[in-house]
N, C-alpha and C positions, 0 to 999 in steps of 0.2 A: 504495501500500499504505500503511495505516495505521500511525502510530508505536505502539510498544510498548517494554516494560522493556529488551527486548534489544537496542534500538538505540544506547544510550550507555552509557559505563563499562565495566568488565570485566563479560565473561560469566560468568566464575568458574566454569568446568565442573567437575563432581564430581572428575575425576582430576588437578585442578590446585589447589596449595596444600598447606597444613598440614591433616591430616586430624581436626581437632576434630568433635565432635559438630554436625552441618549445618554444619560451619566458625564455629561461634560463636567467638568472643572465646576466648582461652586465659588463665585467670586462677589462676596456682599459689603465691598469697599468699593463704590461705585468711582471713587477718585483713583483707583488701579485697575481699571479694566484697560485689558492686554490682549485684545483678540483681534479676529477679523469679524466674527459674528458673535453677536451678544444677545441673549434670549431672555426675555422678560416677560412676566405675567401679570396681567391687568384684571384682577379677580372683581369686576365691576357689573352687576345687571340690573341698576337701579333705574335705568335708563330704558327698561323694556315695557311695553304696554301688552304684553301678553305673558307667556309664560316664564317665571324667574327660573334661575338655577345655572346660568351661564358664570355664575362667579366660580363654579366647580370647573371651568373648563380647563385653566391652565395645570391644575392637579391632575388630571385626568389625560390630558395632552402628554404630561411628561411620564406619567405612567405608562401609556401606549409606547412612548418614544424609545423607552428601553429595549424595545426590539432590536432596535438598531446600535446596540450598544457593546455587540461581544462579536468575536469573531474576526470578520474583516476590517475593523476598524473604520466604518462608513457605510454606505447605503449602496448596496448592489443592485443595478440596475439591469435584469434579464434582457429586455430590448437592444439596449447598446453595450452590453456585456462590460459595463464599467462600474467601479465603486465611485461613487462620488463623496465628495465630503471626507477625502481620506484624512485621518486624524493627523498624520505627519505633513500635510499640507495645508491645511485649514484648521485656525485655532477656534475654536468655540467656548463660549463659557455660559454658564446660567447664574445671572444676576440675581434670582429670587423675584420676588413680586412688589410691586409698586403699593405702598400702604392704601388701605382703603379705609374711609369713615363712612360708616353705615348711615345711609339715608343723606350723605352729603355729597351731591353731584360735582359740585365747586372743588372744595377739597378735594376729593377722589382724582378726579380731572387732572386736577394741578398736580398731584403726586405722579400721575402717569407721564405726565409730559415732562416732569422733571427729570423722569428715569430715562425716556427716550433722548432729550437733550444730553444727560451725562453719556448715554452712549455713542451719539454723536460727536462729543467731543474728544472722544478718545478714538475715532476715526474708524469705528466699527460699525457694523451693518446692524441695524436695529430687527429683531424679529419678536411682536409682540403676540402674547396669546390672550386673549379674550376668554370671557368678558362678552356684553352685549356691544353693537354697531356704535354706541355713542362714544365709545373709546376711541375711534377712528379720529373726533375731534380733537383731544388732547395729543394724539400721536402725529396728525397734520400739523398742527399748532407748533409742533416742537423744531419743525423746518422752517421756522421763520429765520429769514436772513439768507436762506439757502436757494432762491428761487432763480429761474423757474425751475419746477417740477413737476413730473407727471402722476398722475394716480390711475391706476388701472382698478377698476371697481368692478367684481364679480357677484352678482346679487339677483335675485328675481325682482327686488325693487329697487328704485332709484335712491329710496334715502334722502329726498331732496325736499321735505317739508319745512316752510319757513318756521311755523309757530302753530301751537295747537294748544288751546287752553294756557296760553303763556310760556308752555314749554317749549325751549328753542334748543336743548342740548339732550335730547333723548335718541335713542336708535333710528329716529325718522328723520333726523335732521343733519346728520354729517356731511352729507356731499353736498347740501344747501350751505353749511358755512364754510366747506372748503372752496364752493364757488364765487363767495363774496372775497375771497383773496385775489389778488393781483398774481399774474404770470405763473397759474395753476391751470394745468390741462387734465381733463380727464376722458377715460376712456370706460364704456359701460359694457360688458359683458354678460348676457343672460338675463336682462331686464324684460320682464314679460307682463308686469301687473302696474299699471299707471293709475293715480288717483285721479279723481275729478276734481279736486282741490283747486280754485281758481289761483290761488298762488303759487301752483305748481306749473301752470301753464306757459309755453313758450313766448310768452308777450315780452320779457325783458331780454333780449338776445343775450346780452355779456354773461347772465346769470342764469338762464335756461339749457336744460338739457334739450339735445337734438339729435335728434338719428341722422347718422351720415349713411349707412347702407345695413340694408338686411342681408344676411349670408342664410343660404340654405344649408341644408346638413351637407348636400353632396358637392358643395364648395369648399368645405373644410376638410382638411387633409390630415384626419385622425390617424394614429397607429392603430393595427390589429385589438380588438377588444372582444372580452368573452362577458358575458351577461349572466 
């Protein structure tokens, strides 16, 4: 039998050890982030108007990510026959979670923005795990001063509500808040539910969602899939 990466050292099975993202090193001192990618949790779901529970998302994502923590030292793609994010080439750290203040959107969002700003200041790529969709607002705000930047938004909804019963920073508002910023370009993928809200209609061109092209399934080059 030929030797492989499982023969020596720790096997490091998914259920063994501390549950960071993909069992990456933990960095709780945000002034000492030294990595290519920094992963942060944003366990906030007070912005949802439907079912809560997304606050447990970061913990669950970390748990699931341990599957990619052993053997190859990266994520193997069988279609490309390549190990992506090998640990000897890409440095990933888990910086824990932004602190949440229950029922206080303003403070919780401020803490998320602070964490993303720290990651950017360290020259790392921020990967933020939510959380309801409102966490996009502080994440986007953290890029202030680095315009222009682009947003690729994959969602069934536009999340473009301006205000509803005084709520401006809920899970239906993030792309509206982003559109109010200068030099921000958005690409919407997968949207198929549009609200009849007068404030969402494309009457104000600089801030309105515009449909550029509708792609049919046969126009998209998907790799082979199994359902």
